C-alpha positions, -999 to +999 in steps of 0.1 A: +139-210+059+107-192+055+103-156+047+077-132+065+060-105+039+039-080+056+016-055+044+038-024+046+061-004+025+092-025+019+120-005+032+146-034+040+178-028+020+178-066+011+148-062-009+162-035-031+182-042-062+207-014-079+210-019-117+234+001-137+252+001-172+218+007-188+221+021-224+215+059-229+197+053-262+165+046-250+140+067-231+137+066-192+101+056-199+112+024-220+138+015-196+113+017-168+088-006-188+114-032-197+129-034-162+095-039-148+087-065-174+119-083-168+124-082-129+085-088-124+092-125-134+108-132-100+080-116-078+059-090-070+073-051-073+068-021-052+085+001-074+108+008-102+127+039-105+152+050-134+177+080-131+202+093-154+240+087-146+258+116-128+274+142-150+309+128-141+299+094-154+294+081-186+262+087-204+233+063-194+208+053-167+208+033-136+178+019-117+166+011-080+140-015-079+120-028-047+107-061-041+080-070-013+103-101-008+140-106+000+142-139-015+126-129-050+151-100-050+179-123-044+167-146-071+164-116-098+198-104-088+216-139-094+196-144-127+202-110-142+236-100-132+256-098-163+227-107-188+219-080-217+181-088-208+164-062-232+198-043-246+229-055-265+254-050-237+248-066-202+237-049-172+252-052-135+227-061-106+237-060-071+216-062-038+220-028-020+240-022+010+236+003+036+262+031+039+252+037+073+229+027+099+193+043+094+162+031+113+131+037+096+095+034+111+074+011+090+050+030+066+014+020+060+007+005+029-022+021+011-053+000+002-046-003-034-011-017-028-027-040-001-052-053-028-022-060-051-003-077-027-034-097-015-041-106-050-006-119-056-004-144-027-039-154-022-056-150-056-083-128-065-111-151-050-088-158-020-099-130+001-129-106+006-137-076+028-171-076+049-182-043+062-196-044+096-206-010+102-203+023+081-215+055+102-213+092+101-200+107+131-198+141+124-203+168+152-241+167+149-247+173+186-225+206+183-246+216+153-277+216+170-264+242+193-250+265+166-266+291+147-281+276+116-267+305+097-230+295+106-207+295+078-203+262+061-166+262+063-169+254+098-184+222+089-171+189+080-179+153+069-165+129+095-172+090+091-163+057+109-159+023+094-154-011+107-150-042+086-131-073+086-108-091+058-119-127+055-093-155+043-115-185+040-087-210+028-068-202+061-100-198+084-084-165+093-101-129+096-087-096+103-106-065+117-098-030+105-112+005+115-111+038+100-118+074+105-118+102+079-128+137+082-131+159+053-138+196+058-167+212+035-157+244+016-177+275+012-174+270-025-191+234-023-225+246-025-254+227-038-270+193-027-252+175-056-217+189-045-224+177-011-237+144-019-204+136-040-183+147-012-203+125+014-198+096-009-158+103-014-157+104+024-173+072+029-151+057+001-119+069+019-130+058+054-138+023+038-102+022+022-086+032+051-104+007+074-092-019+048-056-008+048-057-012+087-071-047+087-044-058+062-014-045+086-023-071+111-017-097+087+015-111+073+023-137+048+048-166+056+063-179+027+076-215+031+107-230+010+083-252-009+065-221-021+034-228+002+023-199+022+004-195+056-011-164+073+000-150+105-025-129+123-009-101+146-036-081+165-021-046+170-031-022+199-061+001+183-055+038+185-091+050+185-104+083+199-135+082+225-161+086+200-148+056+181-150+034+211-183+046+217-193+030+182-174+002+185-194-012+219-221-028+198-201-042+169-197-076+184-235-082+178-234-070+147-225-098+129-252-108+099-273-084+079-275-081+043-253-056+024-237-051-010-200-060-014-181-047-038-147-064-032-130-061-062-150-038-087-143-006-066-125+024-080-093+027-057-091+063-037-061+081-047-035+083-017-002+072-014+028+078+008+062+089-007+092+072+002+129+084+001+151+059-013+176+041+012+212+053+014+229+029-008+267+022-012+269+021-050+293+002-067+321+023-084+313+024-123+340+010-145 
């Protein structure tokens, strides 16, 4: 049976493993690294989190591990349950089960995670991005009517980006759009500070558009291990100004530009995610 892996934060309970009876001797950092090494052999991991046991339990640690693939999580559970792994005593591993029904809205995967997931399934050279348009859409019209001596704090930088993710092997492209607005602080004075702020805003806009493009793609993993790609066009939520800049994109399809597909420094943003409620097995 085929499995669909989407470019979103994995929240499904069948992608979550609970590991307990971890030794109390090693530090939590060592356990984290060791668990990551052991379980990443079965598939790409989203997160590994290590916690100390409750005060009423025996000294030691337990961990919650999230996979992008439920199939990978199940293989890891069967292979690691009851095995010592990196310690002398065996550990116990189970797939989490819900204590009560909890509906969660899908959380957007940031661009760094999207790259990681794409590299894992498509290969480093199996995909690329093509920037179609990157333009400043700050309120220039409004500024013309303002006093030139207006406080800098009232101004902001706003950029719009349209790009597409290209998957040559699958003959598939996925468009993505991003808009980012960053306020200009009064303390940020001088041309150098302004240029740095402008460059960072541009980068954030590109990364947001890249993440948006990946949200429309799904990886279909067949039982044979082969993969296919599903494109799911979504309804774009854009403001009036964005639509204005999108009107001419269909004609902008070939002009020289630099591509920095793999060498870019990732922007720093992420989304926090509370752990699923789990019915934890009773500790012996």
